[in-house]
C-alpha angles and dihedrals in degrees: 000000000000133000088262094053092049103036106011093242129133096266120116098181114122118247108222100186142004113222143158098190121073091219088068098049118118131167114309094010125155110229122204117206098217124171113231136182093276107012141045109212092210085079093062100047095109091055090050090054092047089054093051111274112152099180127052124191112197145155100203128063122256125218090223129042124186123213096225094055124087108224118200112188116198138167095237119026097187094053088048090051092054090050096046093043094053088049095046094049095040099253092284098182089070092061097053136060105242127201111195119194123189135170138099100275130022100031093120100039090049096045092046088049094052089048091049094044092050092051091050088050087055096253117143099240141182133195132205122185149087096320099052147292110278133179133139104339095328126108121180132181113258114235095185133011089245112024120234124267096274101039090046091059091042092053094047090048090054089048091053087049091055091049094247108171104194135019128201109210132189108219114202126202092239090050089053094045091050093051097242094142096038108140094008109146104230116183098193127014127194134202120205108180142299125236133147117301136116093030089138081069103033099033097213139025091251091058088045092052092046090054092053090043094062089075087066097036089057096045115126116244094258093051117118115223117209111193136184103238091189090068119083093222088046087058089054091053091049091053098041093099102250113172093211123095112281123204122187133207134180141101101295127090089242093070122099089225109031123192106207139166091028114194117187126201134170094252103029149003132230128194145149119253110206117195126162089350091303118120122214125191110230124197118184135176085212109102135209132048095266090059087057089063090044091050095047088050091052096048091044092052091048095044092051095047101040137051091235116123119250091239090056091053093045090049090050089058093065091075102043113141127231118277116234110258096358115116092327114179112211113207116187092155096277121150094235134053126264118193122185113196137168093227111141107155128076090247093046090049095047091052089050092050090046087056093050090052089049092060104029129094104248089234092061132082131251107210118192130203119187146120135193131252118264120239089021138104103327095185094068094060098080087044087056087053094046095052092044090050089054097055111019133085094198129018123197112192118204147150122304111169097323096178107184098337124099112263087215090053093051089046094052089048088056093045092058085077096050117086108159114016123096105255131193123189113209114166094196106082094207092052092046090053090047090051091055093047092047090053095048118108127194111297095018123126121227108196117192117196146187104033105054107189095330116140101207142058127215101232135163092291098044128258110010128183120259125188091230129247095266094054090045087054093047094050092043090054092049088053091048092051092050089054092048097049 
């Protein structure tokens, strides 16, 4: 497309790329001077021009202007970027059925379930979120939970070219606050829950809620909203006064999709799904009570957006695969259970502990290994300690993306919430996992939280390699076996 096509000005040069990061600039790019959390791209315009940008979209004046550069001055660069990106990539969200999921916990699990269920139902599906970008036979690493404005449109456009029909998308609060999904045409949106997280960014729960709420505020008139009525913030959304169709789910008879008679096991879950006075028997390999909520949300969103019968969707749920880093049982032949999970909020951890208590013999121990991210929400750290204190028999505090903060300082912040449980502070994550494994007796549960299956740590020097919790467990078990022989 040319400058005329995009901006209606007398410039016939072809624009080869849209970008707002100088690392992405190539010859004949259009560079947008957006203002982010930590950088104002107006400061990098000379670098963009040196690297080949021929068009600059800006809102502030420059001291130097170049004759060969097309300057487009606007009041709101981000708003203009949304408009131009939609135009440049052919407004791809209008050509796809989009499922958007937001909330504190459960976004990934729900989105992946929707993706997997749609594929089983013979729908050509895509997925965007924390785990990866997936569509057709393509899998790309995810840089952000919700891609930025340009990448989002570029990916959707490629999905259209691959004849994808439907896409399940995790929508983060930061992504909503930064306008990454502005003007994206969601057909059905889902709300999981809201508990404390990311307050380093949002400052308070009301701002955090309002960020999540944007997904619903911006919904088109025909969009269907599926909301957890068991959550207090879900109740607020339900009673906001939206004119769109609202569908509820939860565990109470008032829900449009009710999960009842829930039976939890260490390798599967069974429950009854009640909808319009009809009961459906649900069997799922996904474990834990919180995954019942996630599965019901996924089923309800698909049922309201497709012409597939509820029984067909429920039947497809029986063969769902495991989600990377979410309640992953590690079995290396040991006589106790080891679970690796991504939980990193007080609420997510409590739900994980509740599941452990559901499946463990009361005479056995729950041993927890976790930390808290550096440079992030400090207020949740004592709460992580409190909830662990209520459920665990042994707590091992360690590193989890410390960034520039001291692991010991973070651990002591968490420990202020612990009053009765035996607690060990071991800054080295491998040694912390080894400590927990060595303490485990037959029938115990070791639950390792925060990293999931990630193979990196965010340390003082940036992204650093980490062997991964599963390998740390395997190596620790080998050492334990050597000691006991």
